Backbone as numpy.savetxt, mean C-alpha at the origin, in Angstrom:
# Nx Ny Nz CAx CAy CAz Cx Cy Cz
-4.81 6.85 2.81 -5.85 6.63 1.84 -7.04 7.77 2.36
-7.54 8.47 1.38 -8.77 9.23 1.79 -9.91 8.49 1.43
-11.19 9.03 1.91 -12.17 8.59 1.78 -12.74 8.46 0.58
-12.31 9.39 -0.40 -12.65 9.18 -1.76 -12.18 8.29 -2.69
-10.61 7.96 -2.51 -9.97 7.03 -2.73 -10.33 5.67 -2.44
-10.86 5.46 -1.21 -11.21 4.28 -0.72 -12.61 3.92 -1.17
-13.41 4.67 -1.69 -14.82 4.83 -2.35 -14.34 4.16 -3.64
-13.46 4.66 -4.50 -13.14 4.35 -5.84 -12.85 3.20 -5.81
-11.90 2.81 -4.83 -11.34 1.21 -4.91 -12.41 0.51 -4.76
-13.39 0.58 -3.94 -14.48 -0.16 -3.60 -15.52 -0.43 -4.48
-15.60 0.84 -5.21 -16.45 0.66 -6.56 -15.75 -0.29 -7.56
-14.67 0.05 -7.89 -13.97 -0.78 -8.78 -13.65 -2.28 -8.56
-13.93 -2.56 -6.98 -13.89 -3.86 -6.98 -14.95 -4.59 -7.03
-16.14 -3.65 -6.63 -17.61 -4.25 -7.05 -17.71 -4.21 -8.48
-17.16 -3.65 -9.37 -17.46 -3.60 -10.72 -17.05 -5.15 -11.08
-15.76 -5.26 -10.67 -15.21 -6.64 -11.19 -15.79 -7.76 -10.99
-16.30 -7.60 -9.39 -17.26 -8.71 -8.94 -18.50 -9.25 -9.74
-18.99 -8.06 -10.14 -20.31 -8.12 -10.96 -19.83 -8.62 -12.42
-18.86 -8.10 -12.84 -18.55 -8.64 -14.14 -18.32 -10.12 -14.30
-17.39 -10.44 -13.23 -17.18 -12.05 -13.10 -18.13 -12.77 -13.03
-18.99 -12.22 -12.07 -20.26 -13.11 -11.76 -21.21 -13.44 -12.91
-21.33 -12.32 -13.78 -22.11 -12.86 -15.01 -21.63 -14.18 -15.93
-20.32 -14.28 -15.74 -19.89 -15.39 -16.61 -19.70 -16.99 -15.68
-19.85 -16.74 -14.14 -19.72 -18.04 -13.56 -20.99 -18.60 -12.98
-21.27 -19.88 -13.43 -22.66 -20.63 -13.11 -22.58 -21.54 -11.90
-21.32 -21.84 -11.38 -21.28 -22.48 -10.27 -21.05 -21.72 -8.99
-22.14 -22.34 -8.01 -22.16 -21.36 -6.87 -20.85 -21.19 -5.76
-20.23 -22.55 -5.77 -19.16 -22.70 -4.90 -17.92 -21.82 -5.56
-17.78 -21.94 -6.73 -16.72 -21.18 -7.62 -16.91 -19.62 -7.52
-18.35 -19.29 -7.34 -18.52 -17.93 -7.18 -18.22 -17.50 -5.71
-18.53 -18.30 -5.14 -18.22 -17.78 -3.58 -16.51 -17.83 -3.33
-15.70 -18.64 -3.83 -14.46 -18.87 -3.69 -13.90 -17.28 -4.53
-14.53 -16.86 -5.72 -14.13 -15.95 -6.40 -14.45 -14.47 -5.72
-15.37 -14.68 -4.92 -15.81 -13.20 -4.09 -14.68 -13.51 -2.89
-14.52 -14.33 -2.14 -13.62 -14.41 -1.11 -12.09 -13.80 -1.66
-11.84 -14.28 -2.80 -10.39 -13.96 -3.36 -10.31 -12.50 -3.82
-11.35 -12.04 -4.15 -11.30 -10.44 -4.65 -11.38 -9.64 -3.39
-12.25 -10.14 -2.29 -12.42 -9.34 -1.08 -10.90 -9.44 -0.26
-10.00 -10.69 -0.31 -8.89 -10.65 0.34 -7.86 -9.81 -0.30
-8.00 -9.79 -1.74 -7.02 -8.99 -2.51 -7.36 -7.38 -2.15
-8.72 -7.07 -2.19 -8.77 -6.02 -1.66 -8.33 -5.26 -0.44
-8.60 -6.33 0.66 -8.33 -5.85 1.88 -6.81 -5.64 2.03
-5.80 -6.61 1.23 -4.46 -6.44 1.28 -4.10 -5.18 0.53
-4.91 -4.82 -0.68 -4.53 -3.57 -1.31 -4.37 -2.70 -0.16
-5.47 -2.67 0.34 -5.65 -1.06 1.29 -4.77 -1.15 2.43
-4.37 -2.33 2.60 -3.50 -2.64 4.07 -1.88 -2.03 3.69
-1.67 -2.73 2.16 -0.31 -2.15 1.67 -0.28 -0.72 1.41
-1.48 -0.17 1.01 -1.34 1.30 0.69 -1.14 2.29 1.80
-1.92 1.68 2.84 -1.74 2.59 4.07 -0.43 2.40 4.68
0.56 1.23 4.55 1.61 1.18 4.98 2.65 1.83 4.18
2.26 2.06 3.08 3.30 2.78 2.22 3.31 4.14 2.22
2.19 4.71 2.82 1.88 6.32 2.89 3.31 6.67 3.81
3.94 7.81 3.45 5.00 8.42 4.48 4.26 9.19 5.60
4.71 8.87 6.75 4.41 9.69 8.05 4.99 10.90 8.03
4.60 11.56 9.03 4.98 13.17 8.87 6.54 13.24 9.23
7.08 12.19 9.87 8.61 12.18 10.21 9.34 12.13 8.88
8.74 11.28 7.97 9.28 10.98 6.67 9.18 12.11 5.48
8.49 13.12 5.91 8.30 14.30 4.97 9.06 15.39 5.63
10.36 15.19 5.72 11.16 16.48 6.34 11.92 16.91 5.18
12.33 18.17 5.09 12.85 18.71 4.03 14.47 18.62 4.64
15.31 18.22 3.59 16.68 17.73 3.46 17.14 19.13 2.60
18.40 19.46 3.01 19.36 20.63 2.32 20.25 19.73 1.71
20.21 19.49 0.28 20.93 18.68 -0.14 22.32 19.33 -0.56
22.44 20.57 -0.52 23.57 21.25 -0.66 24.54 20.78 0.63
24.05 21.29 1.86 24.43 20.92 3.29 24.93 19.53 3.08
23.99 18.24 2.81 24.20 17.21 3.16 25.68 16.76 2.15
25.54 17.16 0.94 26.77 17.03 -0.03 27.94 17.41 0.78
27.94 18.67 1.01 29.32 19.20 1.66 29.62 19.04 3.02
28.86 18.33 3.50 29.30 17.66 5.09 30.44 17.15 5.21
31.39 17.42 5.98 32.57 16.52 6.00 32.32 15.15 6.24
33.07 14.61 5.93 33.13 12.90 6.08 33.13 12.46 7.40
33.89 13.13 8.29 34.14 12.44 9.40 32.92 12.84 10.62
31.91 13.63 9.91 30.75 13.78 11.04 29.94 12.71 11.06
29.18 12.43 12.20 28.78 11.03 12.55 27.34 11.17 11.81
27.10 10.01 10.82 25.65 9.79 10.23 24.82 8.78 10.69
23.62 9.00 10.54 22.73 8.11 11.09 22.94 6.59 10.45
23.02 5.67 11.32 23.31 4.29 10.68 21.85 3.60 11.22
21.57 2.62 10.16 20.62 1.80 10.08 20.65 0.55 10.40
20.05 -0.04 11.34 20.13 -1.54 11.39 19.41 -2.16 10.46
19.59 -2.70 9.48 18.60 -3.18 8.17 18.08 -4.47 8.75
18.94 -5.36 9.59 18.11 -6.46 10.11 16.89 -6.25 10.71
17.02 -5.20 11.78 15.74 -4.62 12.53 14.70 -3.87 11.67
15.32 -3.15 10.79 14.29 -2.55 9.81 13.60 -3.37 9.13
13.90 -4.73 8.63 13.39 -5.61 8.02 12.14 -6.12 8.56
12.48 -6.37 9.49 11.78 -7.28 10.93 10.62 -6.40 11.30
């Protein structure tokens, strides 16, 4: 996430908080709303960062070669259980 994207996200979150606070008169409820919005923002940034591909993921694949590769060549096997954890 670039600095500009992060700033835009922060501005959008602050706008939502300002709009919501105009309609909430209970201070305790306002506090919980703010905590919820900040938690959601942190999770969004964390998830966004984890979804960005790494340099290893951005490699070029020759599809013609991959399709025409003989079936007996060893392919990379992935352990799904290890990948999920």
